[in-house]
C-alpha positions in Angstrom: -13.0 -44.9 -47.8 -15.2 -41.8 -48.1 -16.1 -39.7 -45.0 -19.7 -40.7 -45.3 -18.9 -44.4 -45.7 -19.3 -46.0 -49.1 -20.0 -42.8 -50.9 -23.4 -42.2 -49.3 -24.6 -38.6 -49.4 -24.9 -36.6 -46.2 -28.3 -36.9 -44.6 -28.8 -33.1 -44.3 -26.6 -30.1 -44.5 -26.9 -26.8 -42.8 -25.4 -23.5 -42.0 -25.0 -22.1 -38.5 -24.8 -18.3 -38.1 -23.2 -17.2 -34.8 -24.8 -13.8 -34.1 -24.7 -11.1 -31.3 -28.1 -9.7 -32.5 -30.0 -12.9 -31.9 -33.6 -11.7 -31.6 -33.3 -9.3 -34.5 -31.7 -12.0 -36.7 -34.3 -14.6 -35.8 -37.0 -12.0 -36.6 -35.5 -11.3 -40.0 -35.5 -14.9 -41.1 -38.9 -15.7 -39.5 -40.8 -12.5 -40.3 -39.2 -11.0 -43.3 -38.0 -14.1 -45.2 -40.8 -16.2 -43.6 -38.7 -19.3 -43.3 -40.5 -22.1 -41.5 -39.0 -23.0 -38.0 -37.9 -26.6 -37.5 -37.2 -26.2 -33.8 -35.8 -23.7 -31.3 -34.3 -23.3 -27.8 -33.3 -20.3 -25.7 -30.1 -19.9 -27.6 -30.8 -21.0 -31.2 -33.5 -21.2 -33.8 -33.4 -23.7 -36.7 -35.1 -22.8 -39.9 -36.1 -25.1 -42.8 -34.3 -24.5 -46.1 -35.8 -27.5 -47.9 -33.2 -30.3 -47.8 -31.0 -28.1 -45.7 -31.3 -25.9 -42.7 -30.2 -22.5 -41.3 -29.5 -22.4 -37.6 -29.2 -19.0 -36.0 -27.3 -19.3 -32.7 -26.3 -16.8 -30.1 -22.6 -16.0 -30.5 -20.7 -19.1 -29.5 -17.5 -17.5 -28.0 -16.7 -20.8 -26.3 -15.3 -22.7 -29.3 -12.7 -25.2 -28.0 -9.1 -24.0 -27.9 -8.1 -26.8 -30.3 -10.0 -25.0 -33.0 -9.5 -21.3 -32.2 -11.0 -18.6 -34.5 -13.4 -15.8 -34.9 -16.2 -17.8 -36.6 -19.4 -16.3 -37.7 -20.6 -19.3 -39.7 -20.2 -23.1 -39.7 -20.9 -25.6 -42.4 -22.8 -28.4 -40.8 -23.0 -31.9 -42.3 -25.4 -34.4 -40.7 -24.1 -38.0 -40.8 -25.1 -41.3 -39.4 -21.9 -41.9 -37.3 -20.0 -38.8 -36.2 -17.1 -40.6 -34.6 -16.5 -42.8 -37.7 -16.5 -39.7 -39.9 -14.1 -37.9 -37.5 -11.8 -40.9 -37.6 -11.6 -40.8 -41.4 -10.6 -37.1 -41.2 -8.0 -37.9 -38.5 -6.6 -40.6 -40.7 -6.0 -37.9 -43.3 -4.1 -35.7 -40.8 -7.0 -33.3 -40.0 -7.5 -32.0 -36.5 -11.0 -32.9 -35.2 -12.7 -32.0 -32.0 -15.5 -34.3 -31.1 -18.0 -33.0 -28.5 -20.9 -34.8 -26.9 -23.9 -32.8 -25.6 -27.4 -33.6 -24.4 -28.7 -32.6 -27.8 -26.2 -34.7 -29.8 -22.6 -35.2 -30.9 -20.6 -32.9 -33.2 -17.2 -33.1 -34.6 -15.7 -29.7 -35.5 -12.8 -29.3 -37.9 -11.5 -26.7 -40.4 -11.1 -26.7 -44.1 -7.8 -25.7 -45.7 -9.0 -22.0 -45.8 -9.7 -22.1 -42.1 -13.5 -22.2 -42.3 -15.3 -24.0 -39.5 -17.1 -27.2 -40.4 -18.8 -29.8 -38.3 -20.4 -33.3 -38.5 -23.6 -33.7 -36.5 -25.3 -36.9 -35.7 -28.4 -37.1 -37.9 -30.6 -39.2 -35.6 -30.4 -36.6 -32.8 -31.0 -33.7 -35.2 -34.1 -35.4 -36.6 -35.3 -36.1 -33.1 -35.0 -32.4 -32.3 -37.1 -31.6 -35.3 -39.8 -34.1 -34.3 -39.8 -33.0 -30.7 -40.1 -29.2 -31.3 -42.9 -28.7 -33.9 -44.6 -25.7 -32.1 -44.0 -22.3 -33.6 -42.4 -19.4 -31.7 
């Protein structure tokens, strides 16, 4: 069984940049590179990269202890069922930390090189995009 179930492609993929210089970094991608904004909150801004997205987030120093690290970037894979995908990884011996938030569910894990990766529930992500269409 594939992680996405039956070999289906991921709905969307994205990169999350954890930054200390939040306002400056958002300004760079918004004003210099002129990337369109999909949505934003007080602590993150999500830019459109076509079929992908770039999320700039205030430094997330509170990553769970089960996945410690000094992460500056996360590869995000949007999927229809986060828990099912997490279970596939667990079945392959990979440590997975599933987190539920008001904005959706994520399952964080690491690749063999130690890079942070995460599954994100696609339906909640697309709802965030639909709900936050106004520009900064």
